[in-house]
N, C-alpha and C positions, 0 to 999 in steps of 0.2 A: 076798107080793104088795104089801102096803102099803109095804114097804121099797122095792120097785122103783119104785113110783109116786112115792114121796117123793124118790127119787134123781132121777127125771126132772124133777120140779118144781123141785128145787134147781138142776139144770143150766139150766133155762129162765130161772130168776131171775138166774143169773150172766150168761147171755147178754144179757138185757135190760139189766142194769146196765152191762155193758161198752159196749153201744150208746149208752146215755145219756151215758156218760163221753166217748165218741168225739165225739158230736154237740156236747157242751159245749166240748170242746177246739177243734173246728172253728170254733165261734162265737167263741171267744176269739181264735183266730188271725186270723179275718176282721176282728174289731174292731181288733186291733192293726195289721193292714195298712192299714185305713182311717185310723187315727190317724196312722200314719207318712206316708201319702200326703197327708193334710191338712197335716201339718207341712211336708213338702217343697213343697207348693203355695204355702203362705204365704211360705216362704223365697224361692222363685223370684219371687213377686210383689214381695217387698221388694227383690230385686236389680233387677228391671225398673224399679221406682220410683226406685232410686238412680241407675241409668243415665240415666233421663229427667231427673233433677235435674242430673246432671253436664252433660248436653248443653245444657240450658237455661242453665246458668251459663257454659259456654264460649261459647255464642251471645251472651250478654249482654256478655262481655268482648270479643268480636270485633266490636263495633259494631253488634250487633243483627242479624247475618246468621244466617239459619236454617241449621242443620247440613246440611240436605239441599238447600241452594240449589245449582243446577248451576254448574259452572265456566265461565269464559269460553271461547268457541269459539276454535279456531285461526285462524279467519278474522278475528276482531276483534283478535287479537294481532299477526298478520303485518303488515309494512309495506305500504303501498299501492304501486301501480305507479309513481306519480309520485315518491314518496319514494325508491324503489329507483333510478329513473333519475337523480335528483338526486345520490344517493350515488355512483353510477357516474361521473357527470360530474365530481364533485369529486375522485374518485380519479384519473381521467384527467388532470385539470388539475394535480394534485399531481405525478403521474408526469412530465408534460411539463416542469414546472419543474425537477425534479431531473435529468432527462435532458439538459436544455439546458446543464447545467454540464459535461457530458462532451464530449470531443473526438470528431471524426468517426470516427477509428480505433476508439475505444472503443465508439461506437454500433454500428459495423459488426460488431465482435466479439460484442456482445450479440444482434444480429440472427442471427448464425450460430449462437449457442447455442440460440436459440428456433426455429431452422429457418425464419426469415423471409428475405424478399428483401433483399439487401445493397446493391444499387445505389440511387442517388438522392442528393439534397442532404441537408444536415443536418436541415432542417425536415421533409422526407419521412421520414427515419429516425426522428425523434422522434415523428411522428404514428403511424408504423407500430408503434413500441414502446409508445406510450401506450395504443393500442387493445388491446394485449395485455399490459396492466399487471398482470395478476393475479399477485401475489407478487413483481413486479419492482421495485416502488417501494422496498422496503427494500434490495434489491440495489443499486439505483442510488445510494441514500444511502451504502451501505457502500463502493461503488467511489469515490464522490466523496471520502469521508473518507480512503480509502486514497491517492487521488491527492494530496490536500492534505498527507498525512503524508509521501509520497515527495518532494513539492516542498520541504517543510520540511527533510527530511533532506539533499536535494541542495544547498540554499542554503549557499554557502561563507561563511566569516568573512572580513572585510576583510583581515586580516593575511596569509592564505594565498590570496587571490583573484587572478585574472588582471586584475581591474579595477585593483587597486593597481599591479601590474607594468606594465600599459599606461600608466597615468598617469605613472609614474616614467620610463619610456622616452620618453614624449612630452616630458617636461621636459628630460631629458638631451639629446635630439636637437634640441631647440628647435622642436618642432611645435606648442607652445602659447605664447601671448604671455607676457611677463613680468608680475609682479604689479603693475608700474606701469602696464601697458597694459590690464588687464582685471580685473574683480572675480571672486572665487571663484564666486559665483552665476552670473555670465555664462559663465564658463569651463565650469562643470558643464552648463548648459543647451545651450550651443552646440557643445561638443567631445566630451562624454562620455555624456550621458543616452541617446542613441540607439544607442550601441554595444551589441553582444550581451553583452559582459563586464559591463555595468551592468544586466542584467536583474533582479538581486536587490538593486540599490542605486539605486532610483528616487527615494527620499525624501531630498532634500537636507538637511533639518534633522535627521532621525533619523540619518543617516549621519555627521553632524558633519563635513561635507566641508571646510569652511574650515580647520579645525585639521589635518586629514589632509593637505590640499594644502600648508599651510605647512611641515609636517614633511618632506614629500618634497622640497619646494624647497630646504630647508636641507641635506638629505642629498645632493641632486644638486650643490649648490654646494660642499659639503665634498669631494665626490669630484673635482670639477673642480679644486679647489685642490690636492689631492694629486697629480693628474695633471700639473699645471703644475710642481709642485715636483719630481716625479720626472723630468720632461723636462729641467728645468734641471740637475738633478744628473747626469743622463746626459750632457748636453752638456759639462758641466764635466769629467767623467771622461774623455771622449773627447779633449778637448784635452790632457789630461795623458797619457793612455794611448790613443793612436789605435788603432782596430781593426786586427787583423792582416789582411793581404791574401793570405798564403800559409800553408799548413800546415807541419808539421815536415819534410816531405819536399820542400818547395819547390813544391808544386802550388798553383794558385789555390784559395782557399777555395770549397768546393762550394756551400754554402748561399747562395742569392741570386745565384748566378753565371749568366751567359748559357747555359752548358751545361746547368744544371739546368732552366732554363725551356724550352730546346729539347727536352730529353728528355721533359718532361711533355707537350709538344705531340705528339711522336712516339708516345708510349704511348697518348694519347687517340685518335690516329688508328689505333691497332692495329698499328703497324709491328713491334713486338716479337714479334708472332705470326707475321708473314710472313718475318722476317729472323732469321738467327742473330745472336747478340751481336756477333761480329766484323764482320759485314756492316753492322749498324746503326752500329757504332762508326766504320767507315770511310766512312759515308754523310755525315757532317757534320764539317766542318773544326774546328768549335769543340770537338769531342770529342777527336780524335786529336792536336790541337796542344797541348792543355793537360793531358791525363790519359792514363795507360796503360790497356791493355785490361782487365787484372784489376780495377783500381779501377772502371772504367766498367761492367763486367759486374755487379759488386755493386750499383752504383747503380741499374741497371735493375730489379733485384728489389726494392730498397728503395722506389724511387719508385712502382713498380706496386702494391706492398702498401699504401703510404700513400694512394694515390689510391682504391683499393678500400675502404679504411677510411672515408675521407671520404664516398664515395658511399653506403656502408651507413648511416652516421650520419644523413645527409640523408634517406634513404628511411625510416628509423625515425622521425625527427621528423615527417615528412609523415603517416605512418600514425597517430601519436599525435594530431596535430592534427585529422585526419578523424574519429577516434573521439570526440573532445571536442565 
């Protein structure tokens, strides 16, 4: 019996000792958690103080502005209505100045592009475009630059210009006074400056007109001297070798003959279309008295072809002049 009681007592003692150990472990764990929490709290407090110090330092560098100072409102930053109106007026004035440099046709093209009314005078077109100048000012500048570039590309050099050819022809044909009768400056102002050919040659000094005029006068005089020499030589040769009046078959020379002139008149009147060659040949005494029918028939075709060629050349020249 004593042994059983002893065993029970020993078990109770073991149970009490284990409970004491567990409670002590719980106390140790609680103490450790409290220490850890205190350490974490101190670290967080230190971080907050560091952040406050940084903010104060940044505020001091920024001219004393508090970090939480509110930003300016959008109303204070936005321009006033008066300033916006002034800016719009300035833009419209600038657009008008650029658009005024364009031609009427160019202004109408721009109105078509924007879907605006095309009719009206130049001032009305400019006003219409300037009121719709949003983004158009730069386009007007670009168009103006392009037009200037095109004009510069079209401007001819004096050597290959019609202005030079016109002056030379006027000198040769005697349409301008001689150098003894007029000064180069007066000739330029009175006879040339207003001509379309001199659109790109309006500056007398920059053109160096006096020297160019002198060169062309000398060239024309040299040409006239050669022409006189050639005429004298031809006259001398004709005295020695008179021109033939008949060809190798005894017929009168056709070139320059009355028959040639009459045939040109008949062809111009269209008689070669209404009459057979024989009938046309027999219609004029100057034909059948001087030439045979076969010779005359060939001349009909030759003269008709030559006259068509001359008419075509003239028509082509007229078209080229109109294009220029």
